[in-house]
LOLUM-894849 format. One line per 3 residues: for each residue x, y, z of N, C-alpha, C. Coordinates in steps of 0.02 Angstrom, whole numbers, plus 50000, padded with zeros to 5 digits. Last residue first. Example, Ala and Ser with C-alpha at 12.3 -4.5 7.8 and 13.67 -1.06 7.14 Angstrom:
2
50642/49888/50354/50684/49947/50357/50645/50002/50394 ~ 50660/49716/50390/50615/49775/50390/50660/49835/50390 $
This chain:
285
45552/47082/50455/45602/47034/50421/45575/46964/50426 ~ 45389/47163/50473/45451/47133/50508/45495/47079/50447 ~ 45344/47300/50380/45338/47239/50396/45408/47215/50425 $
45292/47465/50431/45352/47422/50412/45344/47344/50426 ~ 45221/47621/50450/45214/47560/50447/45279/47516/50402 ~ 45266/47746/50549/45286/47731/50482/45274/47663/50486 $
45151/47860/50642/45175/47789/50632/45210/47788/50553 ~ 45207/48003/50728/45170/47991/50665/45202/47921/50639 ~ 45200/48066/50879/45228/48015/50837/45190/47989/50784 $
45204/48220/50947/45168/48172/50914/45214/48127/50874 ~ 45202/48349/51077/45244/48292/51033/45195/48244/51009 ~ 45107/48491/51068/45121/48432/51106/45155/48385/51055 $
45072/48619/51023/45144/48613/51030/45162/48542/51068 ~ 44954/48606/50960/44957/48645/51035/45023/48642/51055 ~ 44959/48568/50844/44949/48635/50844/44948/48667/50913 $
45102/48451/50865/45032/48468/50850/45015/48542/50851 ~ 45261/48413/50814/45218/48450/50857/45143/48464/50837 ~ 45339/48243/50772/45326/48321/50759/45284/48353/50821 $
45438/48105/50729/45417/48146/50795/45398/48223/50754 ~ 45396/47947/50641/45420/48022/50654/45396/48066/50694 ~ 45419/47772/50675/45389/47840/50664/45431/47902/50659 $
45384/47607/50728/45433/47658/50702/45389/47728/50703 ~ 45288/47535/50797/45367/47516/50804/45424/47567/50772 ~ 45182/47555/50864/45197/47591/50826/45290/47581/50841 $
45129/47430/50921/45086/47470/50887/45119/47519/50845 ~ 45219/47369/50993/45190/47334/50953/45153/47364/50907 ~ 45379/47441/51061/45311/47460/51036/45281/47407/50979 $
45512/47418/51098/45457/47377/51121/45386/47378/51098 ~ 45604/47512/51044/45616/47446/51050/45557/47393/51064 ~ 45577/47623/50895/45567/47605/50963/45572/47524/50993 $
45644/47719/50778/45638/47653/50801/45633/47636/50864 ~ 45616/47860/50691/45629/47839/50749/45618/47766/50768 ~ 45688/47951/50559/45634/47905/50567/45679/47865/50639 $
45695/48122/50568/45732/48074/50566/45669/48021/50584 ~ 45697/48272/50553/45636/48232/50536/45669/48162/50530 ~ 45794/48354/50619/45814/48305/50566/45752/48284/50509 $
45723/48422/50709/45773/48451/50663/45780/48424/50598 ~ 45645/48325/50781/45614/48385/50746/45650/48413/50692 ~ 45759/48254/50845/45708/48231/50801/45673/48277/50755 $
45820/48358/50919/45856/48332/50855/45806/48300/50812 ~ 45725/48384/51017/45731/48438/50969/45785/48403/50910 ~ 45722/48245/51087/45660/48271/51032/45672/48326/50988 $
45840/48242/51138/45822/48205/51070/45772/48212/51034 ~ 45824/48322/51245/45885/48333/51177/45863/48303/51124 ~ 45708/48265/51307/45707/48326/51284/45764/48340/51236 $
45781/48128/51337/45722/48144/51289/45720/48206/51252 ~ 45868/48178/51449/45900/48162/51380/45841/48150/51324 ~ 45767/48233/51535/45809/48283/51509/45835/48246/51440 $
45719/48093/51571/45668/48153/51541/45712/48193/51506 ~ 45826/48030/51615/45786/47988/51550/45745/48059/51528 ~ 45848/48089/51736/45891/48098/51675/45863/48062/51608 $
45739/48037/51800/45744/48109/51791/45801/48131/51739 ~ 45772/47898/51810/45715/47925/51782/45716/47998/51760 ~ 45876/47802/51810/45877/47869/51834/45834/47907/51783 $
45840/47668/51775/45871/47686/51846/45893/47747/51854 ~ 45673/47608/51735/45736/47660/51706/45780/47674/51794 ~ 45568/47527/51736/45646/47507/51745/45694/47557/51731 $
45465/47588/51735/45490/47572/51807/45543/47551/51809 ~ 45475/47716/51602/45456/47649/51622/45480/47641/51709 ~ 45397/47870/51576/45451/47820/51576/45444/47753/51608 $
45342/48039/51553/45316/47956/51546/45378/47914/51526 ~ 45369/48159/51532/45373/48127/51595/45345/48065/51594 ~ 45364/48199/51382/45436/48182/51422/45437/48146/51491 $
45296/48094/51251/45285/48130/51325/45346/48132/51374 ~ 45354/48037/51153/45304/48093/51142/45304/48133/51213 ~ 45420/47924/51202/45457/47983/51178/45422/48045/51159 $
45322/47845/51253/45361/47866/51297/45406/47934/51279 ~ 45243/47811/51140/45225/47868/51192/45266/47888/51248 ~ 45324/47706/51085/45314/47794/51051/45305/47842/51109 $
45423/47636/51216/45345/47640/51165/45366/47715/51142 ~ 45534/47653/51278/45525/47595/51256/45469/47596/51205 ~ 45663/47764/51258/45580/47776/51245/45568/47698/51222 $
45784/47720/51291/45771/47789/51305/45692/47810/51303 ~ 45793/47590/51244/45746/47615/51288/45757/47677/51314 ~ 45812/47642/51055/45795/47586/51119/45772/47616/51165 $
45797/47711/50951/45802/47738/51008/45820/47700/51077 ~ 45882/47715/50813/45868/47663/50856/45852/47687/50916 ~ 45863/47847/50687/45883/47836/50764/45855/47768/50797 $
45908/47909/50554/45864/47846/50583/45897/47844/50648 ~ 45908/48014/50405/45926/48002/50465/45880/47963/50494 ~ 45971/48069/50232/45912/48044/50278/45944/48021/50350 $
46071/48102/50166/46028/48156/50178/45985/48130/50224 ~ 46155/47990/50142/46118/48026/50091/46060/48071/50114 ~ 46137/47949/50323/46174/47938/50249/46122/47971/50194 $
46152/47903/50473/46158/47964/50433/46187/47938/50367 ~ 46094/47824/50621/46118/47812/50532/46092/47881/50514 ~ 46131/47790/50782/46099/47834/50732/46136/47819/50665 $
46078/47718/50922/46121/47714/50876/46085/47762/50828 ~ 46098/47729/51102/46063/47737/51046/46095/47740/50995 ~ 46146/47663/51261/46156/47694/51208/46114/47684/51150 $
46177/47685/51447/46137/47658/51382/46148/47714/51328 ~ 46247/47710/51557/46281/47686/51495/46244/47668/51438 ~ 46151/47728/51665/46190/47766/51634/46227/47762/51576 $
45994/47675/51587/46049/47654/51628/46099/47702/51619 ~ 45893/47760/51567/45874/47692/51574/45917/47658/51611 ~ 46001/47862/51564/45933/47862/51601/45898/47801/51611 $
46087/47926/51412/46075/47898/51490/46012/47896/51516 ~ 46146/47892/51290/46089/47914/51291/46057/47887/51366 ~ 46277/47917/51191/46258/47884/51250/46196/47924/51259 $
46270/47846/51012/46274/47902/51053/46252/47892/51125 ~ 46368/47783/50884/46330/47766/50937/46335/47825/50984 ~ 46342/47786/50696/46365/47802/50761/46319/47782/50816 $
46372/47779/50534/46341/47744/50590/46364/47761/50647 ~ 46434/47850/50432/46370/47849/50428/46334/47818/50486 ~ 46562/47736/50450/46542/47798/50407/46474/47788/50399 $
46558/47660/50599/46565/47663/50542/46564/47720/50508 ~ 46554/47718/50729/46572/47649/50718/46591/47629/50645 ~ 46592/47860/50817/46574/47847/50751/46609/47774/50739 $
46533/47878/50985/46576/47845/50937/46554/47822/50874 ~ 46510/47951/51139/46488/47949/51073/46542/47928/51030 ~ 46599/47839/51264/46562/47914/51252/46543/47892/51169 $
46699/47727/51228/46700/47785/51285/46673/47831/51272 ~ 46674/47561/51226/46673/47614/51195/46678/47665/51259 ~ 46747/47395/51210/46709/47448/51265/46716/47520/51227 $
46733/47265/51126/46761/47311/51120/46711/47367/51158 ~ 46732/47095/51121/46701/47128/51129/46743/47205/51132 ~ 46818/46962/51072/46757/46984/51029/46717/47049/51052 $
46901/46915/51173/46934/46972/51125/46881/46996/51083 ~ 46854/46830/51258/46875/46812/51196/46907/46858/51165 ~ 46825/46911/51381/46888/46861/51383/46906/46832/51311 $
46715/46974/51314/46776/47017/51340/46836/46961/51325 ~ 46627/46879/51305/46653/46915/51245/46709/46955/51257 ~ 46600/46820/51440/46645/46788/51388/46657/46825/51329 $
46532/46939/51470/46589/46930/51505/46644/46879/51462 ~ 46393/46921/51413/46454/46983/51397/46519/46967/51423 ~ 46313/46832/51465/46296/46863/51409/46353/46914/51375 $
46344/46788/51579/46367/46749/51529/46352/46772/51457 ~ 46302/46890/51672/46374/46896/51648/46391/46857/51579 ~ 46152/46973/51669/46184/46906/51664/46255/46905/51630 $
46043/47097/51728/46112/47076/51698/46129/47003/51718 ~ 45922/47102/51805/45936/47123/51739/45988/47101/51703 ~ 45958/47084/51933/45897/47044/51906/45906/47054/51822 $
46024/47193/51990/46061/47127/51971/46011/47080/51929 ~ 45976/47317/52022/45991/47306/51940/46007/47231/51926 ~ 45960/47327/52146/45909/47362/52108/45918/47341/52043 $
46074/47280/52217/46005/47243/52228/45947/47275/52172 ~ 46188/47298/52081/46166/47293/52157/46104/47267/52159 ~ 46339/47249/51976/46261/47263/51996/46242/47267/52063 $
46446/47254/51892/46458/47271/51970/46377/47295/51976 ~ 46437/47219/51773/46477/47178/51789/46485/47189/51881 ~ 46372/47322/51722/46327/47251/51720/46382/47205/51750 $
46433/47430/51747/46379/47424/51780/46346/47346/51784 ~ 46538/47411/51645/46549/47420/51716/46496/47405/51766 ~ 46448/47412/51537/46488/47363/51552/46513/47349/51619 $
46422/47552/51531/46374/47490/51543/46408/47431/51559 ~ 46548/47599/51524/46495/47619/51572/46451/47578/51597 ~ 46585/47569/51384/46618/47551/51443/46577/47555/51515 $
46455/47525/51274/46488/47573/51319/46525/47550/51370 ~ 46498/47390/51154/46453/47419/51213/46491/47475/51241 ~ 46517/47282/51024/46542/47354/51054/46468/47356/51094 $
46598/47145/50933/46537/47165/50987/46568/47238/51013 ~ 46633/47095/50780/46643/47122/50839/46588/47157/50872 ~ 46586/46935/50719/46586/47003/50738/46613/47028/50785 $
46615/46801/50692/46657/46839/50650/46640/46911/50668 ~ 46513/46734/50782/46574/46727/50780/46640/46768/50751 ~ 46376/46767/50845/46417/46783/50783/46482/46797/50783 $
46366/46712/50976/46312/46688/50925/46350/46714/50857 ~ 46519/46650/51043/46486/46698/51026/46421/46669/50966 ~ 46483/46509/51169/46525/46531/51117/46480/46597/51083 $
46480/46385/51297/46465/46460/51278/46527/46490/51221 ~ 46471/46233/51274/46503/46272/51299/46489/46344/51269 ~ 46399/46098/51221/46373/46142/51285/46413/46204/51313 $
46442/46049/51108/46471/46025/51176/46449/46057/51236 ~ 46377/46135/51021/46344/46061/51011/46385/46031/51089 ~ 46366/46293/51113/46381/46248/51053/46371/46185/51059 $
46254/46418/51161/46286/46360/51178/46300/46321/51117 ~ 46284/46592/51131/46240/46535/51135/46284/46474/51153 ~ 46273/46775/51156/46302/46704/51166/46253/46650/51151 $
46192/46885/51130/46262/46884/51123/46288/46817/51108 ~ 46049/46880/51160/46070/46840/51102/46150/46839/51075 ~ 46046/46946/51277/46049/46884/51288/46069/46843/51230 $
46030/47095/51257/46094/47055/51233/46104/46983/51258 ~ 45892/47124/51278/45939/47173/51220/45995/47118/51206 ~ 45855/47058/51390/45816/47066/51335/45840/47101/51270 $
45958/47079/51484/45953/47006/51456/45910/47013/51383 ~ 46047/47231/51458/46001/47202/51486/45989/47125/51453 ~ 46166/47304/51409/46171/47236/51426/46120/47190/51463 $
46134/47412/51255/46155/47389/51339/46150/47327/51360 ~ 46157/47403/51129/46139/47457/51164/46141/47462/51236 ~ 46284/47322/51054/46240/47306/51105/46221/47390/51141 $
46298/47290/50885/46298/47342/50931/46245/47344/50996 ~ 46403/47187/50794/46363/47188/50837/46359/47242/50885 ~ 46478/47165/50631/46467/47208/50690/46401/47202/50731 $
46454/47068/50539/46521/47090/50553/46523/47145/50610 ~ 46386/46917/50498/46378/46975/50548/46437/47008/50558 ~ 46390/46784/50443/46401/46847/50395/46382/46900/50434 $
46361/46690/50530/46436/46704/50527/46445/46772/50478 ~ 46229/46675/50535/46254/46706/50593/46334/46727/50574 ~ 46179/46713/50365/46196/46664/50409/46233/46709/50477 $
46055/46772/50271/46103/46787/50310/46112/46744/50368 ~ 45908/46769/50212/45973/46728/50182/46040/46737/50205 ~ 45815/46805/50277/45855/46856/50230/45909/46824/50197 $
45790/46697/50347/45734/46707/50295/45774/46766/50251 ~ 45890/46720/50435/45888/46656/50402/45841/46670/50333 ~ 45863/46827/50508/45919/46827/50474/45927/46773/50420 $
45745/46763/50578/45742/46824/50539/45806/46828/50487 ~ 45804/46686/50662/45767/46647/50598/45754/46704/50544 ~ 45895/46756/50736/45937/46720/50698/45877/46686/50641 $
45787/46826/50813/45827/46866/50776/45867/46805/50731 ~ 45638/46708/50803/45690/46761/50827/45732/46796/50786 ~ 45522/46650/50757/45596/46614/50740/45651/46660/50776 $
45404/46684/50773/45430/46703/50707/45505/46667/50697 ~ 45362/46637/50898/45342/46592/50838/45373/46612/50766 ~ 45385/46656/51011/45446/46671/50972/45420/46629/50914 $
45310/46734/51154/45286/46705/51081/45346/46709/51039 ~ 45295/46710/51320/45340/46733/51252/45322/46704/51199 ~ 45233/46745/51447/45194/46719/51389/45221/46739/51331 $
45312/46737/51564/45309/46798/51531/45265/46799/51463 ~ 45317/46609/51606/45300/46656/51649/45295/46731/51619 ~ 45362/46521/51487/45293/46529/51517/45264/46584/51557 $
45482/46572/51465/45429/46583/51411/45372/46578/51434 ~ 45545/46545/51592/45537/46626/51571/45493/46630/51519 ~ 45543/46411/51589/45503/46442/51643/45498/46512/51626 $
45631/46381/51480/45562/46360/51470/45522/46402/51527 ~ 45753/46517/51448/45733/46452/51484/45653/46436/51469 ~ 45805/46560/51280/45758/46582/51328/45728/46518/51381 $
45935/46617/51193/45910/46549/51231/45874/46575/51287 ~ 45893/46780/51149/45945/46721/51137/45909/46668/51175 ~ 45835/46906/51160/45835/46853/51213/45886/46811/51204 $
45915/47031/51044/45857/46993/51080/45888/46943/51144 ~ 46012/47109/50993/46011/47030/50968/45966/47002/51007 ~ 46084/47271/50929/46031/47232/50986/46031/47147/50954 $
46089/47282/50772/46088/47336/50824/46044/47286/50871 ~ 46214/47214/50673/46141/47206/50706/46161/47247/50770 ~ 46264/47227/50498/46268/47263/50569/46209/47237/50604 $
46365/47189/50371/46305/47188/50411/46322/47183/50482 ~ 46449/47295/50244/46456/47258/50305/46377/47245/50334 ~ 46468/47350/50118/46510/47290/50123/46498/47269/50207 $
46364/47451/50107/46379/47413/50041/46435/47361/50060 ~ 46268/47387/50261/46295/47446/50206/46328/47402/50136 ~ 46125/47346/50327/46165/47329/50271/46206/47386/50229 $
46073/47319/50488/46090/47372/50453/46135/47353/50394 ~ 45946/47258/50571/45994/47239/50525/46011/47292/50484 ~ 45884/47300/50740/45887/47304/50677/45942/47267/50633 $
45748/47219/50856/45822/47225/50836/45827/47250/50757 ~ 45639/47220/50977/45647/47225/50912/45738/47239/50920 ~ 45525/47147/51044/45592/47139/51063/45617/47155/50995 $
45354/47208/51124/45406/47175/51076/45474/47187/51079 ~ 45238/47180/51232/45302/47218/51228/45327/47159/51162 ~ 45075/47211/51304/45120/47171/51246/45183/47216/51243 $
45022/47205/51469/45039/47237/51406/45080/47207/51351 ~ 44924/47156/51605/44976/47143/51559/44980/47169/51501 ~ 44825/47147/51700/44857/47218/51680/44921/47193/51647 $
44743/47041/51684/44799/47030/51739/44845/47095/51735 ~ 44664/47048/51570/44632/47055/51651/44680/47055/51695 ~ 44772/47141/51465/44733/47099/51488/44707/47107/51546 $
44767/47300/51367/44797/47252/51413/44742/47205/51432 ~ 44828/47409/51224/44790/47345/51252/44816/47316/51309 ~ 44841/47583/51248/44874/47518/51244/44834/47472/51280 $
44769/47687/51261/44823/47690/51223/44833/47628/51194 ~ 44697/47697/51388/44661/47715/51331/44706/47712/51256 ~ 44800/47672/51472/44766/47616/51465/44708/47626/51420 $
44859/47789/51528/44890/47732/51487/44834/47685/51451 ~ 44768/47847/51619/44798/47871/51567/44820/47825/51505 ~ 44719/47755/51708/44670/47781/51674/44689/47832/51610 $
44837/47712/51769/44816/47672/51720/44750/47707/51683 ~ 44974/47846/51779/44907/47798/51796/44860/47764/51750 ~ 45142/47816/51782/45099/47845/51757/45025/47805/51765 $
45253/47771/51845/45197/47812/51896/45146/47838/51838 ~ 45270/47636/51745/45285/47664/51810/45243/47703/51845 ~ 45242/47568/51631/45214/47627/51638/45243/47675/51690 $
45303/47437/51649/45299/47483/51568/45291/47536/51584 ~ 45285/47400/51762/45342/47394/51740/45349/47460/51677 ~ 45147/47384/51753/45173/47445/51813/45246/47449/51793 $
45097/47307/51676/45099/47369/51649/45132/47419/51694 ~ 45193/47150/51643/45144/47190/51677/45164/47266/51681 ~ 45193/47073/51476/45227/47113/51538/45189/47154/51582 $
45208/46971/51354/45164/47001/51412/45186/47027/51469 ~ 45309/46966/51214/45300/46957/51297/45241/47000/51312 ~ 45365/46926/51074/45327/46975/51090/45314/46934/51164 $
45533/46927/50975/45492/46889/51016/45433/46948/51046 ~ 45620/46996/50886/45640/46928/50919/45587/46889/50954 ~ 45587/47071/50745/45564/47059/50792/45592/46990/50838 $
45682/47197/50633/45676/47129/50653/45638/47122/50730 ~ 45688/47289/50490/45657/47290/50565/45651/47219/50582 ~ 45829/47315/50391/45773/47286/50402/45753/47283/50486 $
45903/47439/50282/45874/47425/50342/45820/47371/50357 ~ 46034/47478/50176/45970/47430/50190/45955/47418/50246 ~ 46114/47642/50137/46109/47581/50178/46031/47553/50187 $
46100/47752/50069/46115/47698/50022/46128/47622/50075 ~ 45973/47822/50133/46017/47836/50090/46043/47765/50062 ~ 45902/47700/50211/45922/47762/50239/45972/47782/50186 $
45753/47593/50157/45834/47620/50140/45838/47688/50184 ~ 45682/47436/50224/45683/47501/50187/45757/47537/50176 ~ 45589/47296/50229/45643/47317/50216/45650/47388/50177 $
């Protein structure tokens, strides 16, 4: 647990999976990335699945919700380790019930970030995992998720979000939005056109949940490095350029969604003007 002004923040890891490095590093040659990230004999690298719990004086806010209910086949294929109990397990350790969440911020609607929006009840019906929360996502992201193409349809599952619109739990945002005083969602396109990052600003401090604008810290350090999953990689590059400058100006704490080695850090420039993320250690909730 750490503080951003008067806001208490908890780093949560839903799971760790072993993913093909070709997806994680895209066009970056193995000779470059392999010196920085451990990999197995099958060219797989570890990916965490981070969420944040933000506690303001009167609200509990979740930023992303992890995979949710993972089919056994997927657990085996991706070597997913959820021994920590996932997002809801972390909340339980903090003494927070899923009914105690007031706001869920979906940065985007890919299954590894939004699968935990929905659960099956005792009767097998789909219900909101956080029934007392308002869910928010960008309208453009919701449109793309409900109108996928051959490139994107494997990453979206309508059961993770359409029921929330039908039940009135989900609100669609149109661009940058102050969600609560000191908490705002900002559109950071590239990974998807409607991808959103989350910023906390309170008490003269700043934090950015970068999400898949930069899956690993190295993706934020190096403008030309991005995943093969990015729908608009050149847009990702220019978006990162904007937020690198912001991170330098604010000395914000940055949270990366999938990095097992540097989940959090601060951005600076070295003596040659190259971007560097200095890790900030933080235990998981």
